[in-house]
C-alpha positions, 0 to 999 in steps of 0.5 A, spaced: 195 732 420 199 726 423 204 726 417 206 733 418 207 731 426 211 725 423 215 730 419 216 735 424 219 729 429 223 727 424 227 734 423 227 735 430 230 728 432 231 722 427 233 717 433 226 719 436 222 718 429 226 711 428 224 709 435 217 710 434 217 707 428 221 701 431 216 701 437 210 700 432 213 695 428 214 691 435 207 692 437 204 690 430 209 684 430 207 682 437 199 682 435 200 678 429 204 673 432 199 673 438 193 672 433 197 666 430 198 663 436 191 663 438 188 660 432 193 655 432 190 653 439 183 653 437 185 648 431 183 641 433 
């Protein structure tokens, strides 16, 4: 269902699709970097 929704979005507006993917990438990168930062703080 999600794949059909994404394909429909892409056909409707490629720029919006790119913005959604870019936003997800930024959020994921932020979470990963945040987790690494917390682990670095916990190490002696």
